[in-house]
C-alpha positions in Angstrom: 135.6 112.7 82.9 137.6 113.3 86.0 137.4 111.3 89.1 137.6 113.0 92.5 138.8 111.7 95.7 138.4 112.8 99.2 141.6 114.5 100.4 140.6 115.5 103.8 140.4 111.8 105.1 136.6 111.9 105.4 134.6 108.6 105.5 133.8 107.5 102.1 130.3 105.6 101.2 130.2 102.2 100.3 131.0 101.5 96.6 127.6 99.6 96.0 125.7 102.7 97.4 124.1 105.5 95.2 127.6 107.4 94.9 130.2 108.0 92.3 133.4 105.9 92.6 135.1 108.6 94.9 132.3 107.6 97.6 131.4 111.4 98.1 129.5 112.7 95.2 125.8 111.3 95.1 124.3 109.9 92.0 121.3 112.1 91.2 120.4 110.4 88.1 121.3 107.7 85.7 121.1 107.2 81.9 121.9 103.8 80.2 122.8 102.8 76.9 123.8 99.8 74.8 127.5 99.0 74.3 128.4 98.1 70.8 131.6 98.3 69.0 131.4 101.4 66.6 131.7 101.0 62.8 134.5 102.5 60.8 132.4 104.7 58.7 129.6 106.9 60.3 126.2 106.7 58.2 124.4 109.8 57.9 120.8 109.5 59.1 118.0 111.2 61.1 115.7 113.7 59.3 116.7 116.3 62.1 120.3 116.3 60.8 119.7 119.1 58.4 121.3 122.3 59.4 118.4 124.1 57.9 115.9 122.5 60.1 117.3 124.2 63.5 117.8 127.6 61.4 114.1 127.6 60.7 113.1 126.3 64.3 115.1 129.1 65.9 113.4 131.7 63.4 110.0 130.4 64.3 110.6 130.4 67.9 112.8 133.4 68.4 110.0 135.7 69.3 108.9 133.4 72.3 110.6 133.2 75.7 110.2 130.9 78.7 109.3 133.2 81.5 107.9 130.7 84.0 110.1 128.1 85.8 110.0 124.7 84.2 108.7 121.8 86.2 108.9 118.1 85.3 105.4 117.1 84.0 105.8 113.5 82.7 108.6 110.9 83.1 110.8 110.9 80.1 110.5 107.1 79.5 106.7 107.6 79.5 106.9 110.4 77.1 109.5 108.4 74.9 106.8 105.9 73.9 105.1 108.6 71.8 108.1 108.9 69.4 109.9 106.4 67.2 112.9 106.5 65.1 115.9 104.2 64.4 119.4 105.6 64.3 122.5 104.0 63.2 124.8 102.9 66.2 127.3 105.3 65.2 124.8 108.1 65.0 123.9 107.1 68.7 127.4 107.3 69.9 127.9 110.8 68.4 124.8 112.0 69.8 125.6 110.7 73.0 128.9 112.6 73.1 127.2 115.8 72.0 124.5 115.5 74.7 127.1 114.7 77.5 129.1 117.7 76.5 126.1 119.8 76.7 125.4 118.3 80.4 128.8 119.4 81.3 128.5 122.6 79.9 125.4 123.1 82.2 127.6 122.3 85.2 126.8 118.7 85.8 129.4 116.2 86.8 129.3 112.8 85.0 130.9 109.3 85.3 130.6 106.4 83.1 130.6 102.8 84.1 130.9 100.3 81.1 132.4 97.4 83.1 129.5 96.5 85.3 128.0 93.0 85.9 125.1 93.6 83.4 126.7 92.8 80.0 126.1 95.2 77.1 124.9 98.0 79.2 126.8 101.3 79.9 125.8 103.5 82.9 126.0 107.3 82.8 126.1 108.6 86.4 125.0 112.2 86.7 125.7 114.4 89.8 124.4 117.9 90.3 127.0 120.0 92.5 126.0 122.7 94.8 126.2 125.5 92.4 124.1 123.9 89.8 121.4 123.0 92.5 121.3 126.5 93.8 121.0 127.9 90.2 118.2 125.8 89.0 116.4 126.0 92.5 116.4 129.7 92.1 115.1 129.4 88.5 112.5 126.9 89.3 111.5 129.1 92.2 111.4 126.0 94.7 110.3 126.9 98.2 112.7 125.9 100.7 112.5 125.9 104.5 114.4 128.9 106.3 115.9 129.2 109.7 112.6 130.7 111.0 110.0 128.6 112.7 106.7 129.6 114.0 104.0 128.0 116.2 100.9 126.5 114.4 97.8 127.0 116.4 95.2 124.4 116.2 91.6 125.3 115.5 89.3 125.7 118.3 85.9 125.0 116.6 84.1 121.8 117.0 85.0 120.1 113.8 88.8 120.6 114.6 88.4 119.5 118.1 86.8 116.3 116.7 89.6 115.9 114.2 92.2 116.3 116.9 90.5 113.8 119.2 90.3 111.1 116.5 94.0 111.9 115.5 95.0 111.1 119.0 92.7 107.9 119.4 94.2 106.6 116.1 97.9 107.6 117.1 98.9 103.9 117.3 97.7 103.5 113.7 100.1 106.2 112.4 103.4 105.0 110.9 106.4 105.6 113.1 108.8 106.9 110.4 110.8 110.2 109.7 112.3 112.4 112.2 110.4 113.4 115.3 109.2 116.9 115.1 106.6 118.9 117.1 103.1 119.1 115.2 102.6 122.5 116.4 105.9 123.9 114.8 106.6 124.6 111.1 109.4 126.2 109.1 108.8 129.4 107.3 109.5 128.6 103.6 110.7 131.0 100.9 111.5 130.7 97.1 115.3 129.9 97.2 117.7 132.7 96.1 121.5 132.5 96.1 121.7 136.2 97.2 119.6 135.2 100.3 121.4 132.2 101.2 121.7 133.6 104.8 118.1 133.1 105.3 118.2 129.4 104.8 119.6 126.5 107.1 122.7 125.5 105.2 124.6 123.7 108.1 124.3 120.6 106.1 124.4 121.2 102.5 124.1 117.4 101.5 120.6 117.2 103.1 119.3 120.6 102.1 118.1 119.5 98.7 116.6 116.0 99.2 117.0 113.2 96.6 113.5 114.1 95.0 114.5 117.6 94.5 117.9 116.7 93.2 116.6 114.4 90.6 114.0 116.9 89.4 116.6 119.5 88.9 118.8 117.1 87.0 115.9 116.0 84.8 115.1 119.5 83.9 118.6 120.4 83.2 119.2 117.3 80.9 116.1 118.1 78.9 117.0 121.4 77.8 118.8 122.6 74.6 119.2 126.5 74.2 118.3 127.9 70.7 119.0 131.5 70.5 117.8 132.4 74.0 115.0 129.8 74.2 115.1 126.7 76.3 113.5 123.9 74.6 112.3 120.6 76.3 113.8 118.4 73.5 116.6 116.5 75.1 116.3 113.1 76.8 112.8 112.4 75.8 113.8 112.3 72.2 116.9 110.5 72.8 115.2 107.8 74.7 112.7 107.6 71.7 115.4 107.1 69.3 117.4 104.5 71.2 120.4 106.8 72.0 119.7 106.0 75.5 117.8 103.0 76.7 116.6 104.3 80.2 116.8 107.3 82.4 115.9 107.1 86.2 116.7 108.3 89.6 117.9 105.9 92.1 115.7 104.2 94.9 116.2 104.4 98.6 114.3 102.6 101.2 110.5 103.0 101.8 109.2 99.5 102.6 108.6 98.5 106.3 106.1 101.1 107.2 104.4 101.5 103.7 104.8 98.4 101.3 104.4 95.5 103.7 101.3 93.7 104.1 101.7 93.5 107.8 100.9 97.1 108.3 97.6 97.0 106.3 95.7 98.5 109.3 97.9 101.5 109.5 97.7 104.9 107.9 100.3 105.5 105.1 103.2 107.8 105.7 102.1 110.3 103.2 104.6 112.9 104.0 107.4 110.5 103.5 105.8 109.4 100.2 105.6 112.8 98.9 109.2 113.3 99.9 110.2 110.2 98.1 108.1 110.3 95.0 106.9 113.9 94.9 103.6 115.7 95.2 101.9 113.9 92.2 102.3 110.6 93.5 101.9 111.6 97.0 98.5 113.1 96.3 97.4 110.0 94.7 98.1 107.9 97.7 96.6 110.5 100.0 93.4 110.5 98.0 93.3 106.7 97.9 93.7 106.6 101.6 90.8 109.2 102.1 88.7 107.1 99.7 89.4 104.0 101.5 88.8 105.4 104.8 85.5 106.8 103.7 84.4 103.4 102.4 84.3 102.2 106.0 81.1 103.8 107.1 79.5 103.1 103.5 80.4 99.4 103.8 78.9 99.1 107.3 75.7 100.7 106.3 75.6 98.4 103.2 76.1 95.4 105.3 73.2 96.3 107.6 71.0 96.8 104.5 71.9 93.6 103.3 71.3 91.9 106.6 68.0 93.7 106.9 67.0 92.0 103.7 68.0 88.5 105.0 66.1 89.2 108.3 62.9 90.2 106.6 63.0 87.7 103.5 60.7 85.4 105.5 58.1 88.0 106.2 58.1 89.3 102.6 54.5 88.7 101.3 55.1 88.9 97.6 58.0 86.2 97.7 55.8 84.1 100.0 53.1 84.2 97.5 55.5 83.2 94.7 56.5 80.2 96.8 53.0 79.2 97.7 52.3 76.0 95.7 48.5 76.4 96.5 48.3 79.3 94.1 49.0 77.0 91.1 49.8 79.6 88.5 50.9 78.5 85.2 53.2 80.8 83.4 53.7 81.3 79.6 56.8 79.9 78.0 60.2 81.7 78.1 61.1 80.8 74.5 59.4 79.6 71.5 58.6 75.9 70.7 61.3 74.4 72.9 60.1 75.9 76.1 57.0 74.6 77.8 54.7 76.1 80.4 56.0 76.4 84.1 54.8 77.1 87.4 55.5 80.2 89.2 56.6 78.4 92.4 59.8 77.2 90.6 60.9 81.0 90.8 60.7 80.8 94.6 64.6 81.0 95.1 65.1 83.9 92.8 62.2 85.7 94.4 63.7 85.3 98.0 67.1 86.2 96.7 65.8 89.3 95.0 64.4 90.6 98.4 67.9 90.7 99.8 68.7 93.6 97.5 65.0 94.9 96.6 63.6 96.0 99.8 62.6 99.5 101.3 66.1 99.8 102.9 67.7 100.0 99.4 66.0 103.3 98.8 67.4 104.8 102.3 70.8 103.5 101.0 70.7 105.3 97.7 70.1 108.4 99.6 72.9 107.7 102.0 75.3 107.0 99.3 74.4 110.2 97.5 75.1 112.2 100.5 78.3 109.9 101.1 79.7 110.9 97.7 79.2 114.7 98.7 80.8 114.2 102.1 83.7 112.4 100.4 84.4 115.1 97.9 84.3 117.7 100.6 86.4 115.8 103.1 89.1 115.3 100.2 89.0 119.1 99.5 89.7 119.8 102.9 92.4 117.1 103.1 93.9 118.4 99.8 94.0 121.9 101.2 95.8 120.9 104.4 98.4 119.0 102.5 99.0 122.1 100.3 99.6 124.0 103.3 102.0 121.4 104.9 103.8 120.9 101.7 104.1 124.8 100.9 101.9 124.5 97.8 99.3 127.0 98.6 101.0 129.6 96.2 102.0 127.1 93.7 100.4 127.6 90.3 99.8 131.3 90.7 103.2 132.0 89.2 103.7 128.8 87.2 102.8 128.3 83.4 102.2 125.3 81.5 105.0 125.1 78.8 104.6 123.8 75.4 105.5 120.3 74.7 108.7 119.5 72.6 106.5 117.3 70.3 104.2 120.4 69.6 107.2 122.8 68.9 108.9 120.3 66.6 105.6 119.8 64.7 105.0 123.6 64.5 108.7 124.0 63.0 108.2 121.1 60.5 104.8 122.5 59.2 106.2 126.0 59.2 109.1 124.7 56.9 106.7 123.2 54.5 104.3 126.2 54.5 106.9 128.9 54.5 110.1 128.4 52.5 111.0 132.0 53.0 110.8 134.5 55.9 107.4 135.9 55.2 105.3 134.0 57.6 107.5 133.7 60.8 104.8 135.3 62.8 102.3 132.5 62.0 100.4 131.6 65.2 101.1 128.2 66.7 97.6 127.2 67.0 96.8 127.8 63.5 99.6 125.6 62.3 98.3 122.6 64.2 94.6 123.0 63.5 93.4 121.1 60.8 89.9 119.7 60.1 91.2 116.5 58.8 93.0 115.9 62.2 89.7 116.5 63.9 87.9 113.8 61.9 90.8 111.4 62.3 90.8 111.7 66.1 87.1 111.6 66.6 86.3 108.7 64.3 88.1 106.0 66.1 86.6 106.6 69.8 83.1 106.5 68.0 84.1 103.1 66.3 85.4 101.7 69.5 82.1 102.6 71.2 80.2 101.1 68.5 82.4 97.9 68.8 81.5 97.7 72.5 77.7 97.9 71.7 78.2 95.2 69.1 79.9 93.0 71.7 77.4 93.5 74.2 74.6 92.8 71.6 76.6 89.6 70.9 76.5 88.5 74.6 72.5 89.2 74.6 72.3 86.8 71.5 74.4 84.2 73.5 72.0 84.4 76.3 69.1 83.8 74.2 70.6 81.1 72.2 72.1 79.2 75.2 68.8 79.3 77.0 67.0 77.8 74.1 69.8 75.1 73.8 69.6 74.2 77.6 65.9 73.8 77.3 66.3 71.4 74.4 69.0 69.5 76.2 68.2 65.8 77.5 70.5 66.1 80.3 68.7 66.7 83.5 71.4 68.7 85.2 71.5 71.1 82.3 67.8 71.7 82.6 67.8 72.0 86.5 68.9 75.5 86.8 68.9 77.4 83.5 68.5 80.9 84.6 71.5 80.8 87.1 73.6 79.0 84.3 72.8 81.7 81.6 73.3 84.5 84.0 76.5 83.4 85.4 78.2 82.5 82.2 77.1 85.7 80.4 78.4 87.8 83.4 81.8 86.1 83.1 82.0 86.4 79.4 81.2 90.2 80.0 84.1 90.5 82.4 86.6 88.7 80.1 85.6 91.1 77.2 85.8 94.1 79.5 89.5 93.2 80.5 90.5 92.5 77.2 89.1 95.7 75.6 90.4 97.8 78.4 93.9 97.0 77.5 93.2 97.9 73.9 91.4 101.0 74.6 94.1 102.4 76.7 96.6 102.0 73.9 94.1 103.5 71.4 93.5 106.6 73.5 97.2 107.3 73.9 97.8 106.8 70.2 94.9 109.2 69.4 96.1 111.8 71.9 99.6 111.7 70.5 98.1 112.2 66.8 96.3 115.4 68.2 99.7 116.9 69.2 98.3 118.9 72.1 100.2 122.1 72.9 101.0 121.7 76.5 101.6 118.7 79.1 98.5 119.6 81.0 96.4 119.6 77.7 97.9 116.1 76.7 97.4 114.5 80.0 93.7 115.8 80.3 92.8 114.6 76.8 94.4 111.3 77.3 92.5 110.9 80.7 89.2 111.9 79.0 89.4 109.6 76.1 90.7 106.7 78.2 87.8 107.2 80.8 85.1 107.5 78.0 86.1 104.3 76.4 86.6 102.2 79.5 83.6 103.7 81.3 81.4 102.7 78.2 83.3 99.3 78.1 82.5 98.5 81.7 79.0 99.8 82.1 77.3 99.0 78.9 76.3 95.3 79.9 75.2 96.9 83.4 72.9 99.6 81.8 71.4 97.1 79.5 70.4 94.8 82.4 69.1 97.8 84.3 67.0 99.8 81.8 66.6 97.8 78.7 66.3 94.1 79.4 62.5 93.0 79.9 61.2 96.3 78.4 61.7 95.5 74.7 60.0 92.1 74.8 56.4 92.6 73.6 53.9 90.0 74.8 52.8 86.3 74.2 51.6 86.1 70.7 53.3 89.2 69.6 57.0 89.2 70.7 59.8 91.3 69.5 62.4 89.4 67.4 66.0 90.5 66.4 68.4 89.1 64.0 65.6 86.8 62.6 64.2 84.6 65.0 66.0 85.6 68.2 63.1 86.6 70.8 64.4 89.4 73.1 64.9 88.4 76.9 62.5 88.7 79.6 63.4 89.3 83.4 62.4 86.9 85.9 59.2 87.5 87.9 60.9 89.2 90.6 62.5 91.5 88.2 66.0 92.1 86.6 67.4 93.5 89.9 68.9 90.1 90.9 70.6 89.7 87.4 71.9 93.3 87.7 73.3 92.3 91.1 74.9 89.2 89.9 76.5 91.3 86.8 77.9 94.0 89.2 79.3 91.6 91.6 81.1 89.5 88.9 82.3 92.6 87.2 83.7 94.1 90.5 85.3 90.9 91.5 86.5 90.2 88.1 88.1 93.5 87.5 89.6 93.8 91.1 90.9 90.2 91.4 92.2 89.6 87.7 92.9 93.1 86.2 93.8 95.1 89.2 95.5 92.4 91.4 96.3 89.3 89.6 97.9 91.3 86.6 99.8 93.6 88.9 101.2 90.6 90.8 101.2 87.9 88.1 102.8 89.7 85.2 106.0 90.9 87.1 106.2 87.3 88.6 105.8 85.7 85.2 108.5 88.1 83.7 110.9 87.2 86.4 110.3 83.6 85.9 111.0 83.8 82.1 114.2 85.7 82.9 115.4 83.0 85.3 114.5 80.3 82.7 116.7 82.2 80.1 119.5 82.6 82.4 122.2 80.2 82.8 122.7 80.8 86.5 121.1 78.9 89.3 118.8 80.7 91.7 121.6 80.7 94.3 124.1 82.2 91.9 121.7 84.8 90.8 121.0 85.8 94.4 124.8 86.2 95.0 125.1 88.1 91.9 122.4 90.4 92.8 124.0 91.2 96.1 127.2 92.3 94.4 125.2 94.6 92.0 125.5 98.3 92.5 122.5 100.5 93.2 122.0 101.8 89.8 122.4 98.1 88.3 119.8 96.9 90.5 117.4 99.7 89.6 118.0 99.1 85.8 116.5 95.6 86.0 113.2 97.1 87.3 110.3 97.9 85.1 109.9 101.3 83.8 107.5 103.8 85.6 104.4 104.3 83.3 102.7 107.1 85.2 100.1 107.5 87.8 97.0 107.7 85.7 96.3 103.8 85.2 96.1 103.7 89.0 93.7 106.5 89.2 91.6 105.0 86.3 91.2 101.7 88.3 89.8 103.6 91.1 87.5 106.0 89.2 85.8 102.9 87.4 85.6 101.3 90.8 83.9 104.5 92.3 81.4 104.5 89.5 80.5 100.7 90.5 80.1 101.9 94.0 77.9 104.8 93.5 75.9 104.5 90.2 74.1 101.2 90.8 74.5 100.8 94.7 70.6 100.7 94.9 70.9 97.1 93.3 73.9 95.9 95.0 74.5 97.3 98.8 77.6 95.3 99.3 79.5 97.1 96.6 81.2 99.4 99.1 82.5 96.4 101.2 83.9 94.7 98.1 85.6 98.0 97.2 86.9 98.5 100.7 88.5 95.1 101.0 90.1 95.5 97.5 91.5 98.8 98.4 93.1 97.7 101.6 95.0 95.2 99.4 95.5 97.8 96.6 97.3 100.4 98.7 99.9 97.9 99.8 100.0 96.3 96.3 100.7 99.6 94.7 103.3 100.6 97.3 105.2 97.4 97.0 105.1 97.9 93.1 106.3 101.5 93.3 109.0 100.6 95.7 110.4 97.2 94.6 109.3 96.6 91.0 109.3 99.8 89.2 112.1 102.5 88.7 111.9 105.5 90.8 109.9 108.2 88.9 110.8 111.9 88.4 109.0 113.9 91.2 106.3 115.9 89.7 104.8 119.0 91.6 101.0 119.5 91.5 98.7 121.0 94.1 95.6 118.9 93.2 94.5 115.7 91.5 93.5 117.6 88.5 90.9 116.4 86.0 90.1 113.4 88.2 88.2 115.7 90.7 86.0 116.7 87.9 85.5 113.2 86.8 84.3 112.1 90.4 82.2 115.1 90.9 80.4 114.2 87.7 80.1 110.6 88.5 78.4 111.5 92.0 76.0 113.8 90.3 75.0 111.1 87.6 74.7 108.6 90.4 71.9 110.3 91.9 69.8 110.2 88.6 70.9 106.6 87.9 69.7 105.4 91.4 66.4 107.3 91.0 65.7 105.4 87.6 67.1 102.0 89.1 64.5 102.3 92.1 61.7 103.5 89.9 62.0 101.3 86.9 64.2 98.4 87.7 63.0 97.4 91.2 59.3 96.8 92.2 59.4 99.5 94.8 57.0 101.8 93.0 54.5 99.0 91.9 54.4 97.6 95.5 53.7 101.3 96.7 51.1 102.0 94.3 49.4 98.5 94.9 49.6 99.0 98.7 48.0 102.3 98.8 45.7 102.2 95.7 44.7 98.9 94.7 45.0 96.6 97.7 41.6 95.7 99.5 43.1 95.6 102.9 46.1 98.1 102.6 48.7 95.2 102.7 50.7 93.5 100.0 48.4 90.4 99.9 47.5 89.8 96.1 50.2 91.9 94.8 51.8 88.9 92.7 48.3 88.3 91.0 48.0 91.9 90.4 51.2 92.2 88.4 50.4 89.2 86.2 48.4 89.5 82.9 46.2 86.6 81.2 46.8 85.1 77.8 44.8 82.8 75.8 47.0 80.1 74.3 45.0 79.8 71.3 46.4 83.3 70.3 49.9 82.0 70.0 51.5 82.7 66.4 52.2 79.6 64.3 55.3 78.0 65.3 55.7 79.7 68.5 53.6 77.4 70.7 55.2 75.0 72.9 56.1 71.6 71.3 54.6 69.2 72.1 51.6 71.1 73.2 49.9 70.9 76.6 46.1 70.8 75.9 45.4 71.0 79.6 46.4 74.7 79.6 44.0 77.1 78.4 45.3 80.3 79.7 48.7 81.2 80.9 50.1 84.1 82.8 52.9 86.7 82.1 54.2 89.7 84.0 52.8 92.9 82.6 50.1 95.3 83.0 47.8 94.5 80.1 44.0 94.0 79.5 42.9 90.4 79.6 41.8 88.6 76.4 38.1 88.7 77.3 38.1 92.6 77.4 36.9 95.0 74.8 40.6 95.8 74.1 42.5 92.6 74.6 46.2 92.9 75.4 46.3 96.5 75.5 48.4 98.3 78.2 46.0 98.8 81.1 45.2 101.9 83.2 47.3 100.4 86.0 50.4 100.4 83.7 49.9 104.3 83.1 49.2 105.0 86.8 52.3 103.3 87.8 54.4 104.8 85.0 53.3 108.3 86.2 54.2 107.5 89.8 57.6 106.2 88.5 58.5 109.4 86.8 57.2 111.5 89.8 59.4 109.5 91.9 62.4 110.2 89.8 61.9 113.9 89.9 61.1 114.0 93.5 64.1 111.7 94.5 66.6 113.6 92.2 65.6 117.1 93.4 65.4 116.2 97.2 68.9 114.4 97.1 70.6 117.1 95.0 69.1 119.7 97.4 70.5 117.9 100.3 73.8 117.4 98.6 74.2 121.0 97.8 73.2 122.0 101.3 76.0 119.7 102.8 78.2 121.2 100.2 77.5 124.8 101.3 77.7 123.8 104.9 81.1 122.4 104.8 83.8 125.2 103.9 86.5 124.0 101.2 89.3 125.3 103.2 89.6 124.5 107.0 89.5 127.6 109.2 92.7 126.9 110.8 94.4 126.4 107.8 93.0 129.6 106.1 94.2 131.4 109.4 97.7 129.8 109.2 98.2 130.8 105.7 97.4 134.3 106.3 99.7 134.3 109.3 102.5 132.8 107.3 102.2 135.5 104.8 102.6 138.1 107.4 105.5 136.3 109.0 107.2 135.9 105.7 107.1 139.5 104.9 108.0 140.5 108.5 111.1 138.2 108.6 112.2 139.2 105.1 112.0 143.0 106.2 114.0 142.3 109.4 116.7 140.1 107.5 117.1 142.8 104.9 117.3 145.4 107.3 120.0 143.4 109.3 121.8 142.7 106.0 121.9 146.2 105.0 123.4 147.3 108.5 126.1 144.6 108.2 126.9 146.0 104.6 127.2 149.5 105.9 129.1 148.8 109.0 131.1 145.9 108.3 131.6 146.1 104.5 129.6 142.9 103.9 129.3 141.6 100.4 126.8 139.4 98.7 127.8 135.7 98.7 126.9 135.8 95.0 128.9 138.7 94.1 131.4 138.3 91.4 129.7 135.2 90.3 127.5 134.5 87.4 123.8 135.6 87.5 121.9 132.8 89.2 118.9 133.6 87.0 120.5 132.3 83.8 121.7 129.0 82.7 125.0 128.7 80.8 124.5 129.3 77.0 125.2 126.5 74.5 123.7 125.8 71.2 122.2 122.7 69.4 124.4 121.0 67.0 123.3 119.8 63.7 121.7 116.3 64.0 119.7 117.0 67.2 
């Protein structure tokens, strides 16, 4: 590999910067490998070394062609985790030599560094010269800015005026990064073409293709092997998985002060700079996260107002006043068999007052508000996404793009074709039929069902824990243990649930990727969507199973005194407190949100990297000062090597989607959920930024125009949230029973007497043998329990009363009315707000007309120059820019 030096006396870059040793050629991509002394004899290995393999692979794929431009879909280090193989060290060295020769045939320039400060690691620096960049940009149909600029006229309608006014008011909150450029001017962008280079501003070739674009072009080039006219994505991903190379990454630049610093938490994110640095996929994630966090501000404010309303009206709440009044002297039935005694209703005073903070008429309004908020959030994001598509020149992206087959799919097809067809008779076998197999379907579907079953079993185990620990605390002789049994059981059970959720989340993520890999999806998009869907289902069920149980099942599968429902022998099913299960649901939601956000999202992301760094320091023989001095002398690619590998953006999305479910699905029981989410996201944005910039290797820029399947999941959750909140208000809270009592059974139209109305009578002589309190209390003849049943002296003792059926009918009617009313309002808001802002729609149409006009003028001017001045094309006499250099895979690939 030759070394080039500046011969014109130009200023060379610092040797520790992202450049070759000549100080001029920029390092666009880095591959690392282990340096070991080669053996004298090369051992033959690898199942792919058979010459017949590629003969059959070429034959099975010869009828297919790659018509659409390739785009990076997944980071090679992420994709490499799906494959496993072990090669001999000599095999690795020879495969590296063959691969590097292929890269040079592609036109890339290479430079090795095996004498760096990191022992045992060699670095292969890759530079894409101007000719390669132009060729690949044309093949990839990259839209690049031309010399032509045009004026962007702002919308004149009321919505756009309000948006511009808000933008001006919040101008101090916008980061001061990037070159100053008028906001009303935009460059006209065209797909790059070597034949039309005169249309583009090439005054500074070093900056024409930014680092994001250069690394994307190199990553595509190094992932290609040409097999009889077909480019196959099989290169670097397979080599990483087989240990031929240990890592692959582009180099970091600087993006910290105005984004990753906690001191700028109150500012907007530099989305344009993030996109320019990491690519559209990462840029859209942080743009979406910013919009979501911004929209949480009004939801948090309204939620706090609802909570404060509950605090202000708790002293005027008649039902809780009646519970707390000792003059009522209501004796309640025991909460467990034998060990529990009778208890006075006034002891539940604290729980009743606390329940009113979340179970009051304002929560109904807040549920409707949050349903409309979710619709407004989705509409706001669609408009924001469309505006970003226009600014980032993505409006036409996807129309001419195809989703290409994955390398693993192609290889699996080739392997199965070899097994099924030893001759040439079945060359035309459809790829889909090769992969489809009922055994694969059963293998892939069985584990998720089993994991969901495991989740239910663990949730049931926590239920048994609550039942048994409550009985144990009642039997305890320590006064402290008996003082607040309910709070102890609720809190400890919620903490256990959170710990189990966090552990299973990590397990389920690995299982979902393993199952998706077994399926061998055809395309990158299909693989990603299947992986996301499986992970979401498993994590959603894992996170919400305890919450759903508390909201809709606890206290409804109990039975009655004298005829309780038992599970697993003698475990009596749990009852809700007199004020209902809403308070316990609130505690579970609060602890789950705080636990997942503080432990799983923040502590893990901060603590694990710190712990790894501490372990590296303890293993190192250098002192902290010596390590700091050594770090200063490392080159840029050596510093990036010690960073963690980029594992994709999907885990970040998954955190926020589960949080969105917590905020919307059960918001009727916990109006402070938006506030907790807002505070978490303010930290999460800067934490993710710091992690992406300082702790992870820079990913390959991936181009997308939307957030994909995540939008469908968000929309589905917002629809389900309406139904869930309707059932929570109707069946979990006491809103409907209070409403029915006030307007049907109350003698004076007030809530006086509501508590007595909800309590049924039980004759203590009707206890089953062995379930009565021990020792018995002979002074109690009748106890009360919360239910709507006939008294023991009626003709049908302990049967469900007519009040129960009346309230049930009103509850079901409320669900139907609430659901349809909110859905209708949501659809109206959806219809009222257009998905594409009018000014953006106008500018897109204007840009197409300007593009056509500019193209015709330039072509006319170029034709005149050709006729009069003998003008020749810049690309004349050169190889066609539409084709890559041809080379063939060798045996052993």
